[in-house]
N, C-alpha and C positions, 0 to 999 in steps of 0.2 A: 659047524658053520651056523652063524646067527641067522635068525629069521629076517627076511627082507621086510623093511618097514616102508610103506608107500602111502603118502598123503593123497587124499581125495578131496577135490573142491570143484566149484564151478559157478559161473554167473551166466544165466541164459536169458537174453532179451534181444528181440529184433525190433529196432526202433524205426518208426515212421516219423520223420521230422515234422510232418504236417498234422500229426495227431496230438491229442491231449497228452500231457506229461504223465509219467507214472512214478509211483513211490512204493513204500513198504506194503500197503494193503494189496497191491496188484501182484506182488510176489507171494505174500502169505496165503492168498486164496488159490494160488496155482501150484507152486512147488517151493517148499521151504523145509529142508531137512538138515539136521545138525548132528554131529557126533554119531552115537550108536544107532540113531534112527536111519542114517545112511546105510549102515551095515544091514539092518533089518530089511529095509526096502530093496537093497541090492539082491537079496536072496529070497524075496517074497514070491509067492505063486502068482499073484496078480499085482505087480508093483504100481505105484503112482509116481515113482522117480523116473528120471531120464533113463531110457533103456541102455544107453552107452555105459552107464555105471554097472548095470547088471552083466553086460558082456565082459567088462573088465574084471569084475570079481570072479566070474565063472572060469575064465582062463587062468587066473592066478590060483584059484582053488584047485583046478585040475593039475597045474604044474607042481604045486607044492603039497599035494596029497590031502587037500581039504582045507577048511577054514583055519585049522590050527597050525598049518604049515607056513603061514606068512602073517604079517601083522598090518592090516589096513590101519591108517591113521586118518579117519574121516573128520574133516573140518566142517565145511559149510557148502551146501549145494542148493542154489536157489534159481527160480525161473518164473517169469511172468508171461502171460499171453502177450503176443506182440502189441506194442503200444507206442506212445510217443517217447521223446527223450526222457531218460531217467533223471529225477531231480537230484541236484548236487548234494543237498544235505543228507538225504537218505543214502546215496551212493557212498559218501564218505563214511557214514555209519557202518555200512556193509564192509568197506575196506578195513576199517578198524577192527571189526569183529573177526573178519577172515584172518587178519594178521595175528590177532591174539590167539586164535585157534591153532594156526600153524606153528606159532612159537611155543604154545603149550604142548604141542605134539612132540617136540624134541627133534633130534636128528633123524632124518629119513634117508632112504636109499633111492627114492624116486618120487615123482609127483605126477598124478594124472589130473588134468584139468578138463572137465566136461563143460565146454563153453559153446555158446551159439556163435558169437563173433560179429554180429550185425547190429551192435548197439551204438547209440550216441547218447550224450548227456547234455543237460542244460549248460554245463560249464566246459565241455570238451567233446571233440569229435571221436575220441578214442578211449572210452571207459574199459574196453576189453584189453587194450594195451596197458592200462593202469593195473588191472588185475594180474596180468602176466608178469609185469615188472615187479609188483609186490611179491609175488610168489618167488621169483628168482632172487630178489634181495634177501628174503628170509632164508632160503635153503642154500644159497651160495652158488658159485659158478660151476661146480663139478657134479652136481646132482642131476640126473636125467629128468627133464621136464617135457612131458608129452601132452598135447592138447588135441581133442577132437573138436571139429567145427561143423556147423551147419553149412551146406553149400551156398547159402546166402550170406556168408560172412564177407566183410570188407577188411582186408588185412593191412596192418600198419607196419612200419619199420620196427616199432617197439615190440609188437607181437612176435615178429621174426627173431629179433635179437634175444628175447627172453626165453625162447623155447628151443629144444633140440629137434622137435618134429611136430608138425601140425598135420592132422589127418582130416580131410573133408569128406562129407557124405558123397556117395556116388549114385544115389537114386533120388529122383524127384517125381512122384511123392516120396517122402523120406521113410522108407521101410527098412533101412539098413543101419539104424542107430545102434542096435545091439552088435552087429557085425563090426562096426567101426570101433566100438569099445573093445571088442575082442582083438582087433588089429593093434590098438594102442597097447594092450597088455603084451602081445607077442613082440612088438617092437621094443618095449621096455625090457623084456627078457633078453633080447639080443644085446641091448646096451649093457645089461648086467654082465653079459659074457664078454664085454670089451669092444663091441662094435661102436664106432664113432660115426656121426652123421654129418652130411654136408648138404645144404639146401640152397636152391636158387629160385627166385620169384620174378615173374614178369606180370605187370598189370597193363591191360589194354584199355584204350579209350572207347570201350564197347560196354554200354550199360544196357543189358538185355531186359526188355519188358518181361514182366512176370509170366505171361502165358506162353512165352517162347522158350521157357527153361525146362520143359519136360525132358526126361531122359529115356523115354520109350523109343523104339525103333522109328526112324523117319523124322526125328527131331534133331536140329543142329547141335544142341547142347549135349544130348545123349550120344551123338556121333563123336563129339570131342572127348567125352569121358571114356567111351569105349576105346578110342584111339589111345588115350593115355594109359589105360590098363594094359594095352599090348606092350608097353615099354618096360614093364616090371621084369627084372631079371636079377642075376647075382649082384649086380651093382646098384640098380635102382630099387630102393626100398618102398617108396611111395610116390604116387602121382596124384596130386590134388588139383582139380580144375573147379574154381569157385565162380559161380555166376555173379555173386555179389547181390546186394540188396539196394535197389535204386533209391527207394524212398527214404533211406537213411540220410541222403544228401550230404556227403562228406567229401573231403579232398581225396580219400582213399577209395572212393567208388570206382568200380570197373572190373570186368572179368579178369580173374587172376589165376595164373598157373604157378604152382609150387612143385618142384621136383626135389625129392630128398634121396640121396644116395648113401651107400655105406662107405663114406669118406672120400668120394671122388667128386670134387667141386666142379671140375671141367665137364664131367659127364652130366652132372645136374644142370649146368648151364646149357649144354648142347640139347638135351632132351626138352627142357623148358622152352627154349627158343623154337625148336621144331613144332612143338604143340601150339605155341602162340601164333606162329606163322599160319598154321592150319585154321585156327580160330578166326584170325583176321581175314583170311581168304574167304571164309564162309559167312562173314558178317551180314550179308544181304538177306540171309534167311531169318534174322532176328527182327522181323517186322510183324506185329500182331495182326491177326485176321479174326474179326468178331462180327456178330450179327446185330443189326440195329434193333432197338427196342420195339419199334413198330412191327418189324418182320417176326420177332420172337413172339410177340403177343398173338399175331395171326397164326403162327405155327402151333402155339399152345392151344388155341381155340380149335384148330383143325384136328389135332391129335385127340383132344378131349371129346370131340364130337364123332369120331370115327374109330370104333373099336377094332377095325381091321388094321389100323396103323400101329406101328411099334411105338411104345412109350418113349418119351424124350426126357433127358436130364438137362436142365438149364443151369448154368453157372453164372454167378454174379462176382466176377473177379475184382470189380471196382470197390466192393465193400467187404473185403476179405479180412475177418478178424485175425487171421494168420499172418497178415501183413500190417496190422495196425488199424484196419477199418473198424468202425463201430458196430458192424453187424446189424444195422437197423435202418438202412435206407429203404424207401418204399417205392422206388421207381418201377421195378418189375412187378411188385405186388399190386400196385394201383392199376398198371396197364393190364395185367391179367384179369383183375376184377372187372375193369371197364369192358374188356373184351368178352366177358362171360365164360372164362376158362373154368372147367370143372374137373373133378377127379385129380386134384393137384394138391401136393403138400409143399409148403414153404418152410425150409429148415436151414438153420435155426435163426430165430429173431431175438435179439437182445433187447429186452424191455422189462426190467424189474417191476415197474408200476403196473403194467398190464397183467403180470403174473399175480401180483398182490390183489388186484381187482378180481381176477378169476378165482383165487383162493377164497376171498371173502364171500363171493357169490355161491360157489360150490358147483360140483359136476351136475350138468343138466340145466343150469341156469342160462338165461340169455342176458347179456350185458351190453350196454353202450360204452365203448372205451375209445380213448384217443391214444393211438400208438405214438410213441416218442413224446409223451406228455412231459417228461422230465429231461429230455436230451436237448442240449444247446450246441448244435453242430450245423455247419452250413449245408451239409448234405442230408441231415436227418430230419426231413420234413414230417410234420404231424399228419396223421391220417385218422379221421373219425370213422369207426366201423361199428356195426352191430354183430356180436359174436355169440355163439353157443359154446359153453365150456364143456369140452369132450373128455378131458383127462387132466388129472393133477398128479404130480410126482415130486420126490425129493431130488430127482435128476441124476441119481447115481446108478451106474450099470457097468458091467464088464463087457467090453467090445468083442466082436467076433470077426471083424473084417478090417483090412488095411492097417493104418497106423495105430489103431486102438485094439487090435487083436490081442486078447489076453490081458489087456490093461484096464485097470479101474479108472473110469471116467466120471467126472462130477460136473454137471451143468448147473448146479444150484437148483433151487425150486423151479419147477417147470410146469407149464400149462399148455395144453393143446386147445386152440380156439378154432371153431368152424366159422368162416366168414364167406358167405355165398358158397361157391363150389370149391373153396380153398381151405385146407387145414394149415394153421400156422403153429409151429412149435416154438413157444416163447420161453426164453431162458433168463436166468439171473446172473450167470457167470459167463462173461463174454468169451466166445470161442467160435471156431468155424465148424461146419458140418463135415465130418471126415468119413462117414459111412452110413449105410442104412440102419445101423444100430441106433442112430439118433432119431429114427422114426419108430422102429419096432419096439424099442424100450418103453415107448409111451402109447402102445396099443394100436399103432398104424401099420397096416399091411403094405409095406413098401412095394412089393411085387404087384399089387393090385392097382397102384396109382398110374394114371395116364401121363402125368407130368410130375417131376420133382424139381424144385428150385433150391439150389444150395448156395449159401454164403461161403464161398471158398474159391481160391484161385486155381489150385491144381491137386492138392493133397487128397481131395475127395476121390480122385480117379482110382487110387489103390483100393479104397473101400467099396467102390461101386463097379469095379471091373467085371465082376461076375454077372452084373445086371445090364450094364450099358457099354457096348463097344464104342470106340472113339467116334464113329460116324453118327451115333445117336447122342452125342454130347455137344451142346451149343453154348458158347461163351457170348454173353450179351454185353453190348457196348452201352454202358450207362455211367453217369458221374459217380465219383466216390474218392475216398482218401487213398485207394490203392488201384486207381485206374491204370490199365496197361498203356493208355495213350499218354506217354511221358511228356509230350509237348504241352499237356494241360497244366503242368506244374511250374511254379516260380522257383527254379533252381538257384540256390545261393552259394553253395560251397563245392559242388561237384566240379571237377576241372573241365572246362570247355575248350574246344568243341568235343562232343562225344557222339557216337553213333548209337541209335538211329536218329536222335533228335536233330542233330546238326548235319546229317546226311554226309555228302562227300567232303565237307569241310573237316571232318574228323580224320586225322591221319595218325599213323603210328610210326614213331621214329625208331627204327630198328637199331640204330647206332647206340641207343641207350640200353639195349638188351644185354 
């Protein structure tokens, strides 16, 4: 029997319609792997590639007796930190390169697409659909095509039609990337053995605010996902419940249920409808609850002044680089400085100019610096500060917690500045703070801090779970490109009405299910 040949590719971008556009440099500095580099990364001890790729390779290696027992045909896997719409010219270049790579790979027995699914482009609402359609056009109608998706994906008809199976993450924070890659490989093996798939999708007029999408116990989205996983049986191969990504602002926005069976279309429809009914019945729980900036500053001051109180972690979900935020708004920082908060670290702050100034001055120097001196964004106000340079680094470390556990992480050149009673971890590669590794890698004792402020929506919870239980995590209501207050945005393309912005005006027509 000839070796199974499986193409590997992927385009990973979560697009915030309201953020600046992105192009090749955004992908090249984050994740760009081609050909044999994909193979090497997939089997590396501390990979920089998407962990879904690693999971897929591990299952195939195990099934076929090692790397020599099957033939990966790695094409192109790229990914950017969440940003704005991808620019048309670059995206077309990417498609052309991907097509050439797939065609050069020759005939394959299957395709694994490691995709995010939440992108938009300057020329289309559905670049992910274009990727999937291209893959299908190249390999033909009979080759199994399986994709993994971030649970923030927005799914189109084109994505459904071009794939045999789409597998969404089931954890938020996303700590199951590897497992979903494993699941994709196992499903492909079933298809190699002759199993055929049948899928059914339902999209609801429910656009869940970001902070309501946690999958831990006690959260509505987690309850829905756990209910879905109880439906798996001899017939139901996969249940995917996608919260979607609101800020993409596309006609395909909305919580989506996809059920895939081993060939039973009616069973797929029945299970999907039951789950959609459960989600819609529970829609009232998808309303964000946050703390005002004034109250957060007062709490930070109280905690920093009283050592008997437990430390607090403050989250800035409105400026989450993991959702397209710039990672540099100063609302919380300024309020905490004005309140006299001490024993606090602010992580991480995207400001290449501040880092350059710190490097030029050197460790131990005191500098006058304007934060956001080069940023031109409506939310990124400038802030003049006097700072001591505490630490300088190349920003590369291997994580120990949460989503970066065991993974090589690169923040670019990094500087730690002391401003009043607050340490600011300034970085040159825009990203969110996922764990205390983003402090400890730069000489900060995270456990000794009275307050930690993170630029993140929710993924930080996995990394900080051993330090901060949910009752000591506070989400602060401030402006920003990723504000959970969805009524603040000028929606142009999402289908109206939708819940919660339009309240009871949002209705679901079950006859369309």
